[in-house]
N, C-alpha and C positions, 0 to 999 in steps of 0.2 A: 504494500499500500504506499504509494508515493505522495499522495496529497489528500488533504481533508476535502478539497473540492470534488475529487473523484469519488470519495465515499459518499458525500452529500448527493451527488448525482445519482448514484445507485440507490440511495435511500429515498429518492423521490417515488419509487415504486415498491419498496420493501421497508419493513421496520428496520431500524438501524442495526440491531444485532444480526438480523438475517442478511442485511446488506454486507456486513463484515464477514459473515460466514461464506457467503457466495463469492466474495472477492478473494478470500483466503483459498477457497477451493479452486478458483479459476487461475490465480497467479502462482500458487505453490503446488497445486495438484494434490492437496490434502483433502480427503473426503470430509464432508460436513460432520458426520458422526464421529470421526476420529478427532477432529478439532474440539468438539464438545466434550468428548471423553477426557482429553488431555486437560482442558481448561477446568473441568469439574474436579479432576485430581489435584490440580494446583490450588483450587479454591479450598478444598479440604485440607491440604497441606498447610495453607495459610492459617486456618483455624487451629490446627495442631501446634503451630509455631508459637502461639501465645502462651509462654511458660513463665510463671512467677518465680521470683528469687526464692520464695518460701518452698516452692515445689522442687527446685533444683538450683543450688547456689551457682552463681556465674563463675566462669574461669577467666573472665576479662581482667585486665590489669588496672584499668583506670575508671571503669564504670560498673554499675550494678545497683539495682534498687530504685532507680529513678521513677519507673512506672508505679511501683508500690507507694513511694512517697506522695506522688500526685493523687493516687487513689485515697490515701489516708487523709490528705488535705481536703479532698472532695467530700469525704464523709463528715468532716468537722465543720464545714461551712459551704456556702454557695460560691463556686468558682466564678471569677470574672469572665472567663472564657465561655461559660455555659456548660451544661451537662454533656451535650454531645461532643463538643470539641475536647473537653478535658478527658472524657472517656476514650475518645479516639487517640488522644495524645498518650495516655497511659499504656494503651495496647501497643501503639507504635513503638514506644521506647522499650517495652518488654521484648518485642520481636528483635529490635536492633541490638539490645544486650545479648539476646540469644545468639545472634550472628557473631558478635564479638567473643562469645564463649564457645564457638565452634558447634553450636547446635544446628539442627536441620531447619532451614528456612527456604522460602521461595524468593529467588532474586527477581524482584519485580519493580523496576526492570533490572536492578543490580543488587548485589549483596549489601552495599553501603546504603542503599535506600530501601531496604527490604521491609521496613516497618510501616511505611506510609499507606500503601493500598490496603494491607491487612487491618491497619488502624481504623480507616474510615468504613471498610466493609464490616468489620467486627462490631464497631460502635453502632452502625446503622442497624445491624441484625439484632442487637440487644435492645435497641430503643424503638424499634418499629416492627409491625407484623409483616414479615417479608419471607417469601419462599426461597428455597435454594435455587430454583430456576431464575427468579428475579435477580438474585445475587450473581448468578452465572452470567446473565445478560449484561449486568454492570461490569463484570470482569472482562467480557468480550469487547465492550466499548472501550474500556480502559486500554486493552491490548491494542486496539486499532490506533489509539493516540500514541502509544509507545512505538508502534510500527512506523508511523509517519515520522516521528522524531528521529528514529534510528536511520531511516532512509535519507532524510533531508539534512540531518545534523549528526549527532552522536549521542550515545548513552554512556560514554566512558568519561569518568572524571579526569583521567590522564590526557584526554583529548580536548574536553570542553569545560573542565571545572565542575563544581558540584551542581551548577545549573543543569548539567546533562544527566545527573543522577537523582538527587533529591528534587530538583526542579521538575525533571520529566516525570518522576513518580507522583509528585503533587498534581501535575496536569492530568495524569492518568486517573488519580483518585477523584479529582474534581469531575472528570467526565463520567466516572462511575456513579457519583452521587447524583448528577443531573439526570442520568438515565433512570436511576432508581426512583427519582421524584417525578418522573414522567415528562421531563423536558424535551424539547424538540431536538433533532439532530443538529440544527444550527446552534442552539443553545449549548449543546455538548462541546462543540469544537471552539466556540467563542469563550466558553468557560476555561478550557485548556489554554487558550491564548492569553486570557487575562492572568492566569497563573504565571505563565512563562514571561510575560512582560513585567510582572511584578518582582520576579527573582533574577532577572537577567543579569549576568555578570557574577553570580555567586561563585566564590572560589572553592577549591578543594584543598584543604589545609590540615590533614590529619596529624595530630600531635604524635611524635615518635613513630610516624608511619603506621599507626594502628587505626583501625576503623572503629574508634571509640569516642574521642574528643576532637571536634565538636559533633561527630556524626550522630550519636545517639540522641542528643538534644535536638539536633537539626531535623531528624526524623519526626520528632514530636512536634516541633513548631510548624513543619510543613503541612500537617493535617489541618491546622487552622487556616492557612492560606487556601488550601483546597476547598474547605467548607465555605469560606467567605466568598470566594470567586464563584462557587456554585450558586450561592444565593444571588449574587450580582447577575449572573447569566439567566437564572430563572426569573429574575425581576425584569428582564428585558435589556439589561446593559450589554452592549456589544463592543468588541475590540475595534477601534478605529482602523487599525492595521489588520488586513485579512490574516486569519490564522496561519495559512501556509507561509506568508511573509514574515510572521512573527518567528516561526521556526527557523526560517532562513537567516533572520537577524541573530537569533541565538547561536546559530552555527558560526556566523562571522565573529561574534563576540568571543566565542570559545577559542577560535583560532587566534584571536588577538591577545588573549591572556598570556602573560609570560609563563614560562615553564615552572617558575617558583610557585605559581598559584594553581597548578594542575597536578595535584596528587604527589608531588615530589617531597613534601614536608620541608620545603625550603623558604616558605613565605607564610603570611597570615598568622594564625594562632600558633602554628608550629615553630615559627621563628621568634616568638616572644621569649624573654629571659626565662620565664617559668616553663614554657614549652621545651626549650633547649635543655633546661635542667632535668626535666622529666625524661627526655630522650637519653641523656648521659647516664642517669640513674638506672634506667631499664637496661641499657647496654652493659653497664657494670655488673648488673645482677644476672645477666644472661649466662647460661652454662657455656664453658669453653669446649671447643671441639677437638683441641689438640691433646 
């Protein structure tokens, strides 16, 4: 899937999830039933990846318990971000900590951004009466957004910064939410575009080269961006720049980012005095191979 416009054209005669399935079958030769089976498997794996620290202590070096802390705060008072976003955030951070702890996750679209789509889908399923089929349709639409970004830009932080990982995941999550709320195909893709233009230029700066800081918290914050942009698109707000052009701009910005801000841990938070101290400390603690 090369463009949102092409998907929209197909969706003039088919519901959006069916349009996505027909294009996948046509372009990649994968039968519709096989695509559905694979996506359903991923959806169930996402659900299983939400593991609490209390259930299984993390093996991560710098993170652990962020989701549980937010849940505890939510029980003690009304969160400013609202019940849905705070729940999605806690789920998202649990999954991201799971990734840092070498647990099984779904790279959606990458391991570093693995908590965002499960966060919004998990929170939506817990706060709404929704069938597995409806969640699957949301995931199909999210996958279409990811496919276009992959074709026109990149999903790799090493190529495009974190806008290509957590940014793309947030755009996918936003699309899924709009689909779940009955939004039009146009709203789906404009919502994704609103997300991308809001986080354009976001750098990839993992402290000590680990997918932990700021990655776990970033997974959590991106669900808020996804939810708010979904509300905007459902309200009728549209991206002035066409969605395909927004993705093209994101690709150009990613290419313009210096290598220090593209997953090398040479810039951003990784280059701060504390970030450097953590990196030295972890290196000193690492077992010697000689």
